[in-house]
Wavefront OBJ file of the C-alpha trace (Angstrom):
o trace
v 17.498 -93.013 51.357
v 15.632 -95.784 53.124
v 12.461 -97.215 51.663
v 10.263 -95.793 54.432
v 11.238 -92.260 53.361
v 10.244 -92.620 49.700
v 7.043 -90.799 48.739
v 6.459 -92.787 45.536
v 5.738 -96.097 47.298
v 2.101 -97.177 46.993
v 0.541 -97.910 50.385
v -0.219 -101.534 49.425
v 3.431 -102.268 48.624
v 5.501 -104.087 51.250
v 8.966 -102.533 51.421
v 11.417 -103.549 54.095
v 12.886 -100.450 55.797
v 16.365 -101.962 55.451
v 16.158 -101.729 51.640
v 18.172 -98.849 50.158
v 15.958 -96.989 47.705
v 16.640 -93.699 45.923
v 14.261 -90.812 46.535
v 12.784 -90.758 43.013
v 12.022 -94.475 42.682
v 8.402 -95.409 41.922
v 6.929 -98.571 43.451
v 3.430 -99.538 42.362
v 0.717 -101.482 44.238
v 1.357 -104.897 45.736
v 5.113 -104.943 45.194
v 7.403 -106.675 47.667
v 10.927 -105.375 48.337
v 12.982 -107.427 50.787
v 15.935 -106.342 52.978
v 19.440 -106.158 51.494
v 18.101 -104.671 48.257
v 19.469 -101.598 46.486
v 17.260 -99.722 43.999
v 18.957 -96.708 42.471
v 17.661 -93.466 40.995
v 14.901 -93.398 38.396
v 13.762 -97.025 38.677
v 10.109 -97.881 38.196
v 8.473 -100.996 39.589
v 5.030 -101.837 38.219
v 2.412 -103.742 40.227
v 3.239 -107.120 41.796
v 7.003 -106.916 41.242
v 9.097 -108.825 43.786
v 12.697 -107.763 44.462
v 14.369 -110.237 46.784
v 17.348 -109.943 49.108
v 20.719 -109.735 47.412
v 19.528 -107.744 44.384
v 21.014 -104.490 43.143
v 19.065 -102.472 40.563
v 21.095 -99.709 38.909
v 19.532 -96.441 37.764
v 16.686 -95.991 35.279
v 15.440 -99.573 35.128
v 11.773 -100.175 34.262
v 10.367 -103.419 35.693
v 6.908 -104.527 34.570
v 4.172 -106.467 36.336
v 4.912 -109.770 38.015
v 8.692 -109.848 37.548
v 10.660 -111.635 40.276
v 14.242 -110.424 40.661
v 16.728 -112.215 42.900
v 15.039 -115.573 43.463
v 17.138 -118.341 44.988
v 19.138 -120.325 42.442
v 17.474 -123.506 41.193
v 20.431 -125.658 42.139
v 20.503 -128.631 44.499
v 23.831 -127.518 45.966
v 22.752 -123.989 46.792
v 23.403 -123.477 50.483
v 21.883 -121.111 52.990
v 24.219 -118.341 51.854
v 24.077 -117.649 48.115
v 25.345 -114.925 45.803
v 23.801 -111.762 44.409
v 21.998 -110.400 41.359
v 23.466 -107.199 39.919
v 21.480 -105.377 37.232
v 22.935 -102.351 35.446
v 21.101 -99.291 34.125
v 18.422 -98.513 31.585
v 17.015 -102.029 31.260
v 13.426 -102.806 30.276
v 12.269 -105.912 32.142
v 8.831 -107.025 30.979
v 6.059 -109.024 32.650
v 6.902 -112.153 34.643
v 10.657 -112.100 33.951
v 12.617 -114.115 36.512
v 16.291 -113.643 37.419
v 18.111 -115.678 40.033
v 20.957 -115.082 42.446
v 24.340 -116.781 41.963
v 24.829 -120.146 43.647
v 27.836 -119.222 45.775
v 28.352 -116.397 48.228
v 30.679 -113.771 46.772
v 29.527 -114.490 43.195
v 26.854 -112.707 41.164
v 24.451 -113.083 38.287
v 25.147 -109.970 36.186
v 22.898 -108.189 33.695
v 24.385 -105.127 31.987
v 22.888 -101.958 30.579
v 20.106 -101.040 28.144
v 18.859 -104.591 27.668
v 15.307 -105.524 26.688
v 14.019 -108.711 28.317
v 10.534 -109.576 27.093
v 7.688 -111.474 28.760
v 8.543 -114.647 30.714
v 12.288 -114.542 30.074
v 14.273 -116.572 32.608
v 17.873 -115.696 33.551
v 19.294 -118.427 35.771
v 22.017 -118.335 38.393
v 25.495 -117.069 37.473
v 24.511 -115.845 34.004
v 26.310 -112.929 32.347
v 24.275 -110.714 30.000
v 26.086 -107.847 28.291
v 24.709 -104.528 27.043
v 22.004 -103.781 24.462
v 20.890 -107.411 24.365
v 17.351 -108.336 23.307
v 15.836 -111.543 24.666
v 12.332 -112.295 23.394
v 9.335 -113.938 25.079
v 9.748 -117.256 26.888
v 13.476 -117.605 26.225
v 15.385 -119.487 28.928
v 19.033 -119.051 29.924
v 20.290 -121.913 32.089
v 22.972 -121.495 34.717
v 26.327 -119.919 33.846
v 25.204 -118.825 30.347
v 26.930 -115.807 28.798
v 25.189 -113.565 26.253
v 27.518 -110.938 24.824
v 26.497 -107.403 23.916
v 24.011 -106.690 21.113
v 23.052 -110.316 20.695
v 19.425 -111.151 19.855
v 17.802 -114.223 21.371
v 14.383 -114.926 19.837
v 11.268 -116.327 21.493
v 11.178 -119.752 23.161
v 14.932 -120.319 22.755
v 16.476 -122.675 25.311
v 20.162 -122.222 26.118
v 22.030 -125.055 27.890
v 24.103 -124.287 30.961
v 27.634 -122.909 30.418
v 26.963 -122.006 26.770
v 28.007 -118.653 25.330
v 26.317 -116.525 22.682
v 28.709 -114.121 20.978
v 28.269 -110.446 20.264
v 25.754 -109.470 17.577
v 24.699 -113.083 17.060
v 21.057 -113.693 16.192
v 19.398 -116.890 17.508
v 16.136 -117.815 15.788
v 12.921 -118.719 17.569
v 12.661 -122.061 19.389
v 16.319 -122.947 18.781
v 17.901 -125.261 21.321
v 21.451 -124.113 22.003
v 23.736 -126.771 23.459
v 27.061 -125.363 22.228
v 28.582 -121.886 21.888
v 27.223 -119.543 19.212
v 30.095 -117.571 17.584
v 29.825 -113.778 17.259
v 28.074 -112.178 14.276
v 26.277 -115.318 13.038
v 22.619 -116.270 12.607
v 21.246 -119.530 14.065
v 18.170 -120.948 12.344
v 15.443 -121.723 14.864
v 14.187 -124.836 13.089
v 17.504 -126.657 12.690
v 19.443 -124.943 15.527
v 22.382 -124.617 13.107
v 24.310 -121.599 11.851
v 23.038 -120.317 8.496
v 25.395 -117.403 7.813
v 26.267 -113.989 9.114
v 23.737 -111.775 10.895
v 23.818 -109.329 8.006
v 20.810 -107.244 9.022
v 22.048 -106.832 12.582
v 25.534 -105.960 11.423
v 24.260 -103.319 9.004
v 22.028 -101.811 11.642
v 25.036 -101.501 13.937
v 27.099 -99.585 11.405
v 29.366 -102.275 9.951
v 30.886 -101.087 6.672
v 31.291 -103.018 3.416
v 34.927 -103.703 4.259
v 33.919 -104.940 7.723
v 31.369 -107.259 6.156
v 33.892 -108.599 3.673
v 36.383 -109.328 6.460
v 33.728 -111.141 8.499
v 32.637 -113.127 5.456
v 36.214 -114.237 4.805
v 36.666 -115.262 8.440
v 33.333 -117.093 8.386
v 34.556 -119.186 5.460
v 37.718 -120.040 7.391
v 35.589 -121.376 10.238
v 32.882 -123.187 8.323
v 33.768 -123.654 4.655
v 37.475 -124.381 4.179
v 37.582 -127.868 5.681
v 40.354 -126.994 8.145
v 41.104 -128.799 11.374
v 40.235 -126.913 14.548
v 43.873 -126.053 15.224
v 44.183 -124.766 11.664
v 41.042 -122.667 12.049
v 42.372 -120.964 15.171
v 45.826 -120.456 13.695
v 44.442 -118.981 10.477
v 42.109 -116.624 12.297
v 44.905 -115.430 14.566
v 47.264 -114.769 11.644
v 44.859 -113.285 9.129
v 42.666 -111.156 11.399
v 44.758 -109.596 14.196
v 42.646 -106.421 13.986
v 39.211 -105.408 12.780
v 35.854 -106.935 13.659
v 36.878 -110.457 12.625
v 39.488 -110.494 15.410
v 36.593 -111.234 17.747
v 36.181 -114.662 16.173
v 39.581 -115.881 17.381
v 39.132 -114.351 20.834
v 35.769 -116.057 21.253
v 36.606 -119.436 19.747
v 39.915 -119.690 21.605
v 38.106 -119.792 24.936
v 35.411 -122.335 24.018
v 34.907 -125.428 26.146
v 31.604 -126.856 24.848
v 32.255 -126.857 21.111
v 30.474 -124.588 18.646
v 27.200 -124.646 16.756
v 27.864 -126.038 13.286
v 26.686 -124.736 9.931
v 23.556 -126.129 8.314
v 24.357 -127.933 5.094
v 22.103 -128.868 2.181
v 22.254 -132.149 0.244
v 25.424 -132.527 -1.889
v 25.207 -130.889 -5.318
v 21.694 -129.611 -4.624
v 20.543 -126.726 -6.826
v 17.725 -124.258 -7.087
v 15.907 -124.097 -10.403
v 15.431 -120.607 -11.905
v 12.161 -119.877 -13.691
v 11.929 -117.540 -16.691
v 9.360 -114.767 -17.144
v 6.815 -117.174 -18.717
v 6.978 -119.586 -15.806
v 9.172 -122.151 -17.553
v 12.419 -123.556 -16.230
v 15.595 -122.128 -17.745
v 17.714 -125.268 -18.347
v 20.929 -123.281 -18.468
v 20.732 -121.610 -15.059
v 21.099 -123.436 -11.763
v 22.161 -121.842 -8.502
v 23.605 -123.587 -5.425
v 21.507 -122.690 -2.365
v 23.033 -120.189 0.049
v 22.999 -121.938 3.418
l 1 2 3 4 5 6 7 8 9 10 11 12 13 14 15 16 17 18 19 20 21 22 23 24 25 26 27 28 29 30 31 32 33 34 35 36 37 38 39 40 41 42 43 44 45 46 47 48 49 50 51 52 53 54 55 56 57 58 59 60 61 62 63 64 65 66 67 68 69 70 71 72 73 74 75 76 77 78 79 80 81 82 83 84 85 86 87 88 89 90 91 92 93 94 95 96 97 98 99 100 101 102 103 104 105 106 107 108 109 110 111 112 113 114 115 116 117 118 119 120 121 122 123 124 125 126 127 128 129 130 131 132 133 134 135 136 137 138 139 140 141 142 143 144 145 146 147 148 149 150 151 152 153 154 155 156 157 158 159 160 161 162 163 164 165 166 167 168 169 170 171 172 173 174 175 176 177 178 179 180 181 182 183 184 185 186 187 188 189 190 191 192 193 194 195 196 197 198 199 200 201 202 203 204 205 206 207 208 209 210 211 212 213 214 215 216 217 218 219 220 221 222 223 224 225 226 227 228 229 230 231 232 233 234 235 236 237 238 239 240 241 242 243 244 245 246 247 248 249 250 251 252 253 254 255 256 257 258 259 260 261 262 263 264 265 266 267 268 269 270 271 272 273 274 275 276 277 278 279 280 281 282 283 284 285 286 287 288 289 290
């Protein structure tokens, strides 16, 4: 159904009649919807949302105030004809989020299903965002970034162009990501280094004790065994052909920018253990888990 036939459009909204809008879409005051836009069933646009030409919104998306979807790519080589922005279903897009079209005609920036993009998130041209991803306030994805499903990107994170963030990875606040983040790991926001598995996220997503043990073993192959890169890939391929850890080899095999390294403490550093009276037990020292 064309935009002019939709009863839920506020009279102050500007909707081009060439936009294709489902009959049950709600468009609030002062929105702008340009031509060559598709907005499918159940979508809700709050006040001051702008949906620009080349954008496809799948069903049941909720877009909050001030979001701009389908802006031209911020790229000096972007020509008159650029690509598209394709957004799946069930996404929550909060205030002032910006998402840009792909640089080249025939290409697309793609955002999947059931994602939660918080205030001021920026998704640049040619990005790929999977399903059930959470991206917190003020995080920025540069061009050609991939964020796999169920990853969590915390507030104020900056991700360099062409980097990838693996499935169920957790990136801490204000981290600067200049290399790929492997699946299932946690990146510390202060150091921007890997600090272990994303145990809480894995548990919440139903990973069993045996799954966790397999991932822990594979993690040690990658970060703790002192292997060359060829040895890491070969060991992962041989030891983990199935199960959740198989995703490590699949992800690392395709890397082109290198991978975020593990944070390490000073050599032979220990943590002192205090007894019940507040004194130091001279017989107990524990290496820090990093």
